[in-house]
C-alpha positions as a printed Julia matrix, in Angstrom:
453×3 Matrix{Float64}:
 117.07   67.23   78.89
 115.22   65.19   81.52
 114.23   66.56   84.89
 116.71   64.17   86.55
 119.53   65.55   84.41
 118.52   69.12   85.14
 118.69   68.56   88.89
 121.77   66.4    88.91
 124.68   68.08   90.77
 127.16   66.84   88.23
 125.41   68.64   85.36
 125.13   72.06   87.04
 127.89   74.51   86.18
 127.85   77.51   88.59
 129.35   79.76   85.93
 126.61   78.85   83.44
 124.02   79.29   86.16
 125.42   82.77   86.88
 124.94   83.77   83.26
 121.44   82.28   83.15
 120.4    84.08   86.31
 121.85   87.38   85.13
 119.87   87.08   81.9
 116.72   86.19   83.8
 117.18   89.21   86.02
 117.7    91.71   83.22
 116.41   95.19   84.08
 112.75   95.81   83.38
 112.09   98.23   80.54
 109.05   99.88   82.08
 110.68  100.89   85.36
 114.46  100.24   85.31
 114.84  101.77   88.77
 112.81   98.8    90.08
 115.42   96.44   88.6
 113.33   93.46   87.37
 109.71   92.53   86.69
 109.43   90.28   89.73
 111.16   92.75   92.0
 108.81   95.49   90.79
 105.83   93.41   91.92
 107.48   92.7    95.28
 108.27   96.4    95.73
 104.64   97.41   95.23
 103.53   94.61   97.54
 105.99   95.73  100.2
 104.88   99.35   99.83
 101.28   98.33  100.6
 102.45   96.08  103.43
 104.55   98.83  105.04
 101.72  101.36  104.84
  99.45   98.73  106.41
 102.01   98.17  109.18
 102.13  101.92  109.87
  98.35  102.15  109.99
  97.95   99.13  112.29
 100.75  100.17  114.65
  99.13  103.47  115.61
  95.61  101.97  115.63
  96.68   99.16  117.98
  98.49  101.51  120.36
  95.62  103.99  120.34
  93.02  101.3   121.03
  94.88   99.9   124.05
  95.68  103.32  125.52
  92.14  104.64  124.99
  90.64  101.57  126.71
  93.12  101.18  129.58
  94.72  104.62  130.0
  97.88  102.71  130.98
 101.22  103.47  129.28
 102.55  100.14  130.57
  99.73   98.11  128.99
 100.22  100.08  125.8
 103.93   99.16  125.63
 102.97   95.47  125.85
 101.79   95.8   122.23
 105.36   96.55  121.19
 106.78   93.76  123.34
 104.37   91.17  121.9
 105.49   92.08  118.37
 109.16   91.92  119.36
 109.23   88.62  121.26
 108.35   86.23  118.36
 111.47   87.05  116.28
 113.67   86.38  119.32
 111.97   83.12  120.28
 111.21   81.57  116.92
 113.6    83.07  114.33
 116.07   80.13  114.19
 113.22   77.68  113.48
 111.6    80.15  111.11
 114.86   80.29  109.17
 114.77   76.54  108.6
 111.16   76.82  107.46
 112.05   79.64  105.04
 114.89   77.63  103.5
 112.75   74.5   103.12
 109.49   75.83  101.67
 108.61   78.04   98.67
 109.27   81.65   99.59
 106.48   83.01   97.41
 103.91   80.91   99.29
 105.27   82.09  102.66
 105.12   85.76  101.65
 101.53   85.46  100.46
 100.44   83.38  103.47
 101.91   85.82  105.99
 100.22   88.82  104.34
  96.88   86.99  104.38
  97.44   85.9   107.98
  98.12   89.47  109.1
  95.01   90.68  107.3
  92.92   88.09  109.14
  94.54   88.51  112.57
  94.32   92.28  112.94
  91.73   93.06  110.3
  89.05   90.47  109.65
  88.84   89.13  113.22
  88.46   92.6   114.82
  85.64   93.23  112.3
  83.85   90.07  113.37
  84.0    90.87  117.1
  81.56   93.41  118.48
  83.03   96.49  120.16
  81.88   95.47  123.64
  83.51   92.02  123.33
  86.73   93.23  121.69
  88.88   93.27  124.83
  92.51   94.25  125.3
  93.36   90.68  126.28
  91.97   89.28  123.03
  93.9    91.94  121.13
  97.11   90.9   122.9
  96.68   87.35  121.61
  96.03   88.56  118.06
  99.06   90.86  118.18
 101.31   88.0   119.36
 100.16   85.83  116.44
 100.58   88.84  114.16
 104.15   89.14  115.46
 104.83   85.52  114.51
 103.55   86.16  110.98
 105.76   89.26  110.68
 108.74   87.32  112.07
 108.27   84.87  109.17
 107.75   87.59  106.58
 110.98   89.56  107.15
 113.61   86.79  106.66
 111.57   85.37  103.78
 111.56   88.74  102.03
 115.29   89.32  102.55
 116.24   85.8   101.46
 114.08   86.18   98.31
 116.17   89.04   96.93
 118.88   86.77   95.42
 116.11   84.94   93.55
 114.89   88.13   91.86
 117.97   90.22   91.03
 121.61   89.56   90.18
 124.39   89.89   92.74
 125.55   93.41   91.79
 121.97   94.61   92.41
 121.59   93.26   95.96
 122.28   96.51   97.8
 120.11   98.5    95.38
 117.25   96.03   95.84
 117.53   96.21   99.63
 117.64  100.01   99.48
 114.47  100.04   97.39
 112.77   97.76   99.92
 113.87  100.13  102.69
 112.33  103.01  100.75
 108.94  101.34  101.25
 109.6   101.39  105.01
 110.28  105.11  104.78
 107.06  105.75  102.88
 105.21  103.58  105.4
 106.58  105.68  108.26
 105.47  108.87  106.5
 102.03  107.75  105.29
 100.87  104.98  107.64
 100.49  106.89  110.93
  98.94  109.88  109.14
  96.28  107.73  107.47
  95.69  105.85  110.72
  95.29  109.06  112.73
  92.85  110.45  110.18
  90.83  107.24  110.24
  90.73  107.12  114.04
  89.54  110.74  114.17
  86.76  110.02  111.66
  85.63  106.65  113.05
  87.45  104.41  115.56
  90.65  102.39  115.89
  88.71   99.13  115.5
  87.19  100.27  112.2
  90.63  101.39  111.0
  91.96   97.89  111.67
  89.04   96.41  109.73
  89.63   98.58  106.68
  93.38   98.03  106.87
  92.89   94.32  106.18
  92.23   95.23  102.54
  95.74   96.73  102.28
  97.38   93.49  103.42
  95.22   91.5   101.0
  96.18   93.83   98.14
  99.82   93.26   99.08
  99.28   89.51   98.79
  97.61   89.91   95.38
 100.68   91.75   94.04
 102.8    88.68   94.88
 100.69   86.19   92.92
 102.4    86.73   89.51
 106.02   86.68   90.74
 108.44   83.92   89.71
 111.4    83.28   92.0
 114.07   81.76   89.77
 117.13   79.97   91.08
 119.87   82.31   92.31
 123.62   81.9    91.98
 124.64   79.55   94.81
 127.57   80.43   96.99
 128.11   76.81   97.94
 128.59   73.71   95.87
 125.5    72.58   94.08
 125.81   69.12   95.59
 125.02   70.62   98.97
 121.71   71.87   97.63
 120.74   68.54   96.09
 121.72   66.21   98.95
 118.55   64.47  100.2
 117.75   64.76  103.9
 117.51   61.44  105.71
 115.94   60.69  109.08
 112.78   61.72  110.88
 111.33   65.21  110.27
 112.45   66.28  113.75
 116.01   65.08  113.17
 116.28   66.81  109.81
 114.79   69.95  111.34
 117.4    69.95  114.11
 120.16   69.12  111.63
 119.22   72.1   109.46
 118.92   74.33  112.54
 122.38   73.35  113.83
 123.83   73.71  110.34
 122.56   77.28  110.08
 123.79   78.26  113.55
 127.22   76.76  112.95
 127.55   78.66  109.73
 126.36   81.97  111.17
 128.55   81.84  114.28
 131.51   80.12  112.63
 131.87   82.51  109.69
 133.99   85.56  110.5
 132.26   87.93  108.1
 128.74   86.91  109.15
 129.74   87.15  112.81
 131.06   90.68  112.28
 127.83   91.71  110.56
 125.81   90.31  113.49
 128.06   92.19  115.95
 127.59   95.44  114.04
 123.85   94.79  113.8
 123.68   94.39  117.57
 125.35   97.75  118.1
 123.15   99.38  115.47
 119.83   98.08  116.79
 120.9    98.69  120.4
 121.13  102.39  119.51
 118.39  102.67  116.86
 115.8   100.79  118.91
 116.4   103.03  121.92
 116.2   106.23  119.88
 113.0   105.39  118.0
 111.26  104.09  121.12
 112.2   107.07  123.26
 111.73  109.61  120.45
 108.51  111.08  121.95
 110.29  111.52  125.28
 113.15  113.44  123.67
 110.71  115.6   121.71
 108.61  116.47  124.73
 111.33  116.95  127.34
 114.12  118.52  125.29
 112.14  120.5   122.71
 108.85  121.05  124.58
 106.86  119.73  121.62
 103.27  118.55  121.57
 101.99  115.41  119.83
 101.41  117.14  116.5
 104.93  118.58  116.38
 106.43  115.25  117.48
 104.53  113.5   114.69
 105.86  116.07  112.21
 109.4   115.6   113.5
 109.08  111.82  113.34
 108.05  111.98  109.68
 111.41  113.61  108.92
 113.14  110.53  110.22
 111.33  108.71  107.41
 112.43  111.4   104.94
 116.06  110.78  105.9
 115.59  107.03  105.43
 114.03  107.62  102.01
 116.85  109.9   100.85
 119.59  107.46  101.83
 117.66  104.58  100.24
 117.7   106.45   96.92
 121.42  107.21   97.29
 122.25  103.58   98.06
 121.06  102.51   94.61
 124.37  103.82   93.27
 126.44  102.41   96.09
 125.39   98.89   95.07
 128.31   98.77   92.59
 130.9    99.45   95.3
 133.18   96.71   96.5
 132.39   95.15   99.86
 135.15   97.06  101.65
 133.71  100.36  100.39
 130.24   99.47  101.64
 131.62   98.59  105.09
 133.34  101.98  105.17
 130.04  103.62  104.23
 128.51  101.96  107.32
 131.35  103.41  109.38
 130.72  106.88  107.98
 126.98  106.59  108.63
 127.69  105.75  112.28
 129.75  108.91  112.64
 127.07  111.03  110.95
 124.25  109.58  113.03
 126.2   109.82  116.29
 127.15  113.45  115.66
 123.55  114.42  114.81
 122.27  112.7   117.98
 124.73  114.63  120.11
 123.73  117.8   118.27
 120.12  117.34  119.38
 121.23  117.86  122.98
 122.05  121.52  122.29
 119.2   122.19  119.84
 116.1   124.08  120.93
 114.42  125.21  117.72
 112.1   122.97  115.7
 113.78  123.9   112.41
 117.24  122.77  113.49
 115.78  119.71  115.22
 114.02  118.75  111.97
 117.29  118.99  110.05
 119.14  116.89  112.62
 116.41  114.23  112.73
 116.57  113.93  108.93
 120.37  113.52  109.21
 119.85  110.85  111.88
 117.48  109.09  109.47
 120.23  109.19  106.82
 122.74  107.75  109.31
 120.42  104.99  110.48
 119.16  104.21  106.99
 122.56  103.21  105.65
 122.76  100.02  107.7
 119.99   97.61  106.66
 120.36   97.61  102.83
 124.12   97.11  103.07
 123.97   94.49  105.83
 121.28   92.48  104.04
 123.27   92.69  100.8
 126.43   91.43  102.5
 124.6    88.45  104.0
 122.95   87.67  100.66
 126.34   87.75   98.92
 128.31   85.75  101.48
 125.8    83.09  102.54
 125.05   79.99  100.43
 121.78   80.35   98.55
 120.22   77.43  100.43
 121.08   78.96  103.81
 120.21   82.67  103.47
 116.88   82.21  105.25
 118.5    80.68  108.33
 121.29   83.24  108.48
 118.84   86.12  108.11
 116.59   84.65  110.81
 119.51   84.34  113.26
 120.59   87.87  112.37
 117.04   89.13  113.01
 116.75   87.33  116.35
 120.0    88.76  117.73
 119.38   92.24  116.34
 115.88   92.3   117.83
 117.17   91.14  121.22
 119.8    93.9   121.15
 117.08   96.42  120.31
 115.02   95.37  123.33
 118.07   95.62  125.59
 118.82   99.07  124.19
 115.26  100.28  124.86
 115.45   99.04  128.43
 118.96  100.27  129.13
 118.47  103.79  127.83
 115.03  104.02  129.4
 116.73  103.37  132.74
 119.54  105.84  131.96
 117.05  108.61  131.19
 115.11  107.96  134.4
 118.3   107.76  136.48
 120.0   110.77  134.88
 118.36  112.85  132.13
 117.41  112.92  128.46
 120.67  114.61  127.43
 122.7   111.75  128.88
 120.52  109.27  127.03
 121.02  110.97  123.66
 124.77  111.24  124.11
 124.9   107.58  125.16
 123.05  106.49  122.02
 125.45  108.61  119.96
 128.45  106.92  121.63
 127.07  103.5   120.65
 126.89  104.62  117.01
 130.44  105.96  117.22
 131.51  102.56  118.58
 129.79  100.82  115.67
 131.63  103.14  113.26
 134.97  102.35  114.9
 134.38   98.59  114.78
 133.39   98.73  111.11
 136.41  100.86  110.18
 138.91   98.76  112.14
 137.81   95.24  111.25
 136.02   95.71  107.94
 138.94   95.26  105.56
 140.42   92.33  107.49
 137.22   90.33  107.65
 135.59   90.89  104.26
 138.64   90.91  101.98
 138.24   87.24  101.0
 134.57   87.8   100.12
 134.78   91.05   98.13
 132.15   90.77   95.39
 132.53   94.19   93.86
 131.97   94.8    90.16
 135.51   93.74   89.22
 135.4    90.39   90.97
 131.9    89.76   89.71
 132.98   90.36   86.14
 135.84   87.89   86.57
 133.44   85.25   87.86
 131.58   85.49   84.61
């Protein structure tokens, strides 16, 4: 068959493509829990990348605070990493859908290694100013803003549809390990040398992550839209086609009931989760009278909770869409109740248990939400939808940090915790009430998937 015939819309049968993709994504024999060969390589790459993120986060914060002694200037590091997804995500989504995802993943890992690793090594300590670091962190934030939607939109090209939630859960497990290992390694390195040297050495971790991605092959995934849509050539100037693709993605995301519900739930989730994780040291110090070592220990248990739920979600991947939405609702109730329980907890042992439960409650959201978007969205539009989702969720997180920071200053820490818990209860209620109505027409559980074959 000629290349023209292979790419012709009239010769592509979605059902045949489904069978081909399923065969291509057969479980790997060596490590079946990592689903496929290509996903196994991505998982190891993401593990290195997440550990590198954890190392760099503490090193960056420590460097700024040690130089300036200003909490405000230290928080700018977080802001500079948060702003790029909000400003550029819609355009990044178009870029992700247009260009090879493997190349983007490798390029962003290399860029992050250079920006906060190689460059700090090349600048002498007396010339390595906070202002220059701010610029590097902002560019690093842009690279990360490109990496996240590219990674999430690559999942349908590595595993079959029934494995989406499991794949996302496995990717989240790397985040959990990064939370547990990254800050500990960074703290040890800072104590033995300096934050600048830690950043230099950490560049090797990002580069190793990029190397793991070199052998992967992203095969074509099962499209959720007609194949003719994928093959239609774009006409007009580059700017016009860019804007056309951008508008197309926004219309789809905001005009699709199921996607809109997921974005609404994501806003509620990140509004609460962003506030809790940002203000976690405040809660630990004011409510539990903990020092930095104890707070670090307590924080690691949040990662343990995320890891446990990530492992459990590998089985939930076979549930129908309605069941997964209900699991989100249940996780909101669990997380909200544990947050409220922290208000009346004074011992470190009980606080550790509740923080782990909060991690379980918070950890349910991302793998399921990503899986739903990957299932519902057309294959050629997942990058744009994920980028829009990321932009809105990140904006909601920033608003949550600000709002609950003000609430704590105006009232007290107990009020802040209860308020965050109420937001999670609201998310649970929204998911329970609207879930079945919105996702019924898109239920891709194991039964419907079998019928499609």
